[in-house]
N, C-alpha and C positions, 0 to 999 in steps of 0.2 A: 570593407577593409578587413583583412584577417588580423587576428591578434598576434603581435610580435613583441614578446617581452623584452627583446634586445633592441628594438627600434624606439629609442627614447627621443621624443621631440624636444626642441628647445624650450626651456622653462619647466620641464618635467623631470622627475627623478624616479628611481627604482629602490624598493626596499622589501625585505621579507616581512611577513605578517608578524613574526615574533619580535621584530625590531620596532613595530608600530603599536602592538597591542599585548595586553595580558590575556592569556588563553585560559578558559575555564570550561566547566561542564555542568549541566543540570543534575538533578537527582531523581531517584525513583519516586514517582508520585502516583499512587494508585487511585482508581476510581472511587474506592471506599474512603480514602483520605479526603477527596474532594466532596463526597456526599456528606461526610461528617463535619466538614469545616468550610461550609459555603461562605463565600465572601465576594469582594469586588475586584480582586487582583487576578488577572488572567494567568492560566497555566498553558504554556506552549508545548506542543508535542512534535512528533516527526511528520505529522500530516501537513498538507499545504492548503487544504480547503479551510474556509473561514479564518484565514490568516494563521492557521496552525493552532487555533485555540482548542484545548482539550477540556477546559472547564475553568472554574474560578475558586480561589481560596481566600480565606480571611487574613492571610499573612503573605509576605512576599520575600523572595530571596535576592532579588536584584532591583536596583534603583538607579535610573539615569539612562544615558545613551549607550546602547550596545548593538553589536551585530551578532546574530545567532545563525547557526546552520544546522541542517539535519545530518546526523552522523551515521544513521543506520537505515536500511530498508529501501523501498522503491524510490523515495524522494531524497536519498542521500545526496548531499552537495547543494541542496536548495538553501539560498541565503535570504535572511530577513533583516531589516532594520527595526530595532526596538527602542522605545523611549518611554520612561516612566517606571512605575513599580510593577514587577511581574515575577513569575516563576517559570521554569522550564524543566522538562523531564530529562532523564539521563540519556536520551537519544538526541539531545541538542548540545552543540558546542557553543561557547560564548566568547566574545571578544570585547575588551574594554580598552579604549585608547590610552596609551601611556602619556600622551600629551595632546590636548585639544588644539594646540598651536600648530601641529604638523598635519594632522589628518582629520577630515570631516567624516563622521561616521556614516552619514547617508551616502556620501561618495564612496566610502570603503565598501558598503554593501553592494554597490553597482560594480566597482572594479573587481571585487572578489568573486561576484557572481559570474563574471566572464571567465573565471579560471577554474572554479571548483569542479564542474562536471567532468572535465578531462582528468581530474586527479582521483576520482572515485575508484575504489578497488572492487571489482565485481566477480572475481574468480571464485569466491567462496559461496556464491549463490545468494548471499545476503549482502547487497552493496554497502560499502562502508567508506567513510571519510573521517579518519580519526584526527585528534588534535595534533599529533606529531607531524602528520602530513600537511595539515593546514599551516602549521607554524613555519614550514619551509617554502610555502607558496610566495612567489614574488609578484608584486603588482607595480604598475607605474602610475604616477599621479602628479598633478601640477604642484609646483612649489607654492603657488598662490592659493591660500585658503578661499579667497573670494572666487577664484575660478572653479575650485572644487564645489563651492556652494551653488554656482550658476549651472554647472553640469548636472548636479544632483536634482536641482529644481526643474530644469528642462526635461530631463529623462523621466523624472518622477511624475510629471504631469501627463506624459504620454502613457506611462505604465498604468496610471490611475484609470484612464479611459479603457484600456485593454482589460483591466480587472473588472470593471463594470460589465463589459460584454461577457467575460468569463462567468461571472456570478449569475447572469441571466440564463446562460446556457446550462449551468449546473442546476439551477432551480427547475428548469424544464426537464432535465434528466431525472431529478428527484421525483417529479410528478409522474414520470413513467413507472418508477419503482412503486410509488403509492398505488397506482392503478393495478399493477401486477399483484401486489399484496392484497388488494381488495378481492381479486379473483380467487386467490388462495384461501382467504378467510371464508369466502362463500363455499368453496369446495370442501374444506375440512372443518366446517362448523360443528360445534358440540351437538350431539344428538344424532349425528349421521354415522351409523355403524357402531359396532362393539369396539371398545378401546382395549387394545392388547399391547404388550411390550414388543419392541422391535426384535428382541431376542427370541420371541416365540414364533415369528414369521420370517426370520432370516437365519441362514446357516452360519453359526458362529465359528465353525471349524474351517479355517482357511489353510490350505496346503502351503507349507513353507518350502523354499528352495533348499536342496540338500547337496551333499557331496557327489551324489549320483548324476547330477545335472551337468552337462557340458555344453560347449559351443557358445553362441551368443544369445542375448536376451534383450527385449525391449524394456527399458527401465522408465518408470513414471515416478518422478520425485515430486515433492511438495510444490516446487516452482513450476512444474509442468501444467498445473491447473490454474487457469485464469479465474480469479475469484469474482470478476465482474461478468465475464461471458459464460461462466459455469460450464466450461468444457476443457478438455485436454488440448493444449495448444502447442506442446512440444514434448518430445521423448528423446531418449538416448539409446542407441544400439551399442551395447557394451559386452565384453566377454563375461561369462558367468564366473569364471575363475578370477579372483581379484576384485570382484564387484564390491561396492560399499557395503558395510555391515548392515546398514538399514534396508538394503534391497533384498527383501525376504518373501513377501506375500505374492503367491502365484494367482494371477487373475484369470477370470473367465469372462466371455462377452456379457455385457449388461450389468456387471458388478457396479455398485455405486461406491465411489471413492469419496469419503468424507474426511477432510483434514481435521486433526484433533490438536494441532500444535500451532504456535506462533511461527511465522507471521501471518499465516493464512487460516486461522481458526475458523471453522465452519465453511471453508471453500468446498464446493461439492461438484462432482461431475460423474457422468456415466462412462464406463469403459467402452470406448468405440474402436479399440485396437483389436482387429480380428485376424491377424496373420496366423493361420492355422499351424504353420511350420515353425513359428518363432515363439519362444517362451515370453510371456509378458508378466513383469514383476513390478509390484508397487512398494513404495517406501513404507516402513513401519510407522511413519507419521500419519498414515491414513487408517481410519477404521473402514474395513471392507464390509459393505452391506450386500449380501447375496440372497436374493429373494427365494423363499420356498414357493411351491406351486400356488398357494393361496394369496400371494402378494404380487401385484404387477410392478415391474421395475420402474416404469415411468410414473406411476402413481406415487411410488416411494420417493422418486427423485423430486417431484414437485412438492411433496410433503416436507422434504428436507430444505426446500427453499423458503418455506413459510416462516414468518416472524415468530409464530408460536413455537416452532421447533428450534429455530436459531436462538431465540431469547432463553429458552430452557437450557440449552447447552452453555450459553454465555454465562448464565447465572451460577452454574455449578463449576465453571472453569476455575482452576486453582493456579495461583502464582500471579503476583502483581506485575512483574516485568515480562514474564513469559507464560501467559495463561494457557492452560492445556486441560483436556479432559481425557479420561481413560476410555478405551473401547467398551469396557464393561458398563460404564455409565451411559454410553450411547445406546447400548442394547436395552437399557432399562427405560428408555423413553417410550411414551405411549403414542400409538397411532390409531386413528379410527379405521377399523377394518370393515369394508363393505364387500358384498359378493364380487367375485373376480370380474364378471361382466360389467358391473357398475363401475369398478375401478378403471377399467379400460375406457369406458365412456367418459368418465370424469377427466382422465388424463388427456384424452383426445380433445376435449373441449378446452381445457387449460392450454394445451399446445397451440390450438387454433387462435385463441385470444392472445397468447404471448407472441405468436408470430406477427400478428397485426401491430402490437405495441413495439415489437422489435424493429420493424421497419422505421418507425419514428425515432426510436432510440439510436439506431445506427446513423441516421442523418445528423442527430444532435452530437453524437460522438465525433463524427467527422468535422463538424463545425467547431467543437471544442478542441480537437487536435490542431486545427488551423489557428485558433485563438491562442492556444498554449505555445505555439511556435513564434508568435509575434514578439514577446518580450526579448528573446535572444536577438532577433533581427533588429529591433529598435535599439537595444543596448549597443550592439556592434556598430550600427550605422551612426548613431548619435555620438557615441564615444569616439569612433574613428574620426568624425568630423571635428571634434574638439582637439584631437591629437594633431590635426592639420593646422594648428595654431589659429583657430577662430578667435575673433576678438569679441 
C-alpha cells in the first residue's frame, strides 16, 4: 500500500509534527570532549551503525522519550526512537511529545520514518533535513493510544530481527576491512625502505585552470569519490566559464585524489578519467598527489589506504564539526620509499590480494543492500495493514 497522507482511515487523524512535538537540536560534541569526559551516557551522531552511537559522556542533555533524526549527510532523514538519558550531536534533530496522551513516541518514530526520506533536500551535495521542514511534515495516526502501542510493538519486533541480520552482515564486512589492513601493515612495515616526506616524491605544483581555458571540462567534486569503494563513481561535464570557484586543479592520468575536508576526510581515489581532448579538473577539496619517477602511483594509492596514513591525517585534522587538513600537512607525511621495481611488485601483490577479498566484500554488500531495503518494506506493509482497520 502506498503512503497517502490524505487517505485517513476511520479512527485515525492527521497532524503536523509541530502540533505534536517540541523540536530541538543536539550540540557540537567533539571526540576530544568525549575522550576527556568518559561516562555512561550515549552520544548519538549522524551515523546509523551501532544505533548511531558516537561515544559516551559523563553528563547528559536529554532525559526521557524522544524521537531523533539525522539532519545532515548521507543518512539525512533516518529516524530513531530514544529513551533514557543521552546526548546527541548538532547533526541530530530532536522531538519531544507535547502530550503523551495523544502520541506514542515509538509509533511516531515509525510514522515519521515513512515520510522523512522524501523530504530530504539533496541539491546542495550534502543532503539535509532541517527542523523547519520536519515541523511541517504531516503524519496520520490512530486516535487510540492502545492501537499506537500495538502497531509499534508488532513492527518493532520485525525490525529487531532485521537489525540482527544487518549487524551480522556488517561484522562480516568489518572482517574484510581488517584483512585488508593486515595486508597493508605487512607491505608498509617499519624498516622497509627509507622514509621520506610525500612532498619529496610528489610534484606539489599543480596547474590551475585560468581564463585562457575554454569549452567544457570534466569536473570531479568531493562527492564524486566513493569513500568505501575508493574510486571515482561520478563526474560532471560542465562549461569552463561559470564553473564553481572550487573547480581549479587540472588533473593528469594516475593522479591520486585525497579528500582533505568533511564529509569525506581521507577519501582517496586514482584519477582514471583519461579523455585526452577533455580537460579534467578537481575540486580544491582534494590534495592532488602526483608521483615523481621514483614513486609508483599504485604503491602510493595503497599506502594512502593504510591505517597508519589515515590515522596520521585524522590526528592532525583541525575543527570539531568540520575537521580538515591542509595540503601542506599531507605533503609532510612520511612514506617508506623502496626501489621502484619493488614498489611495483608490492602494489601488484596487494592488488591481487585485495581483488580476492573484494569478491567476498561485494557479495556482502549486496546482502546488506537487500537487508537495508527490508525495513521500509516492512513498515509500509505492516502500517498499511493497520490502516485497513485491523482489530
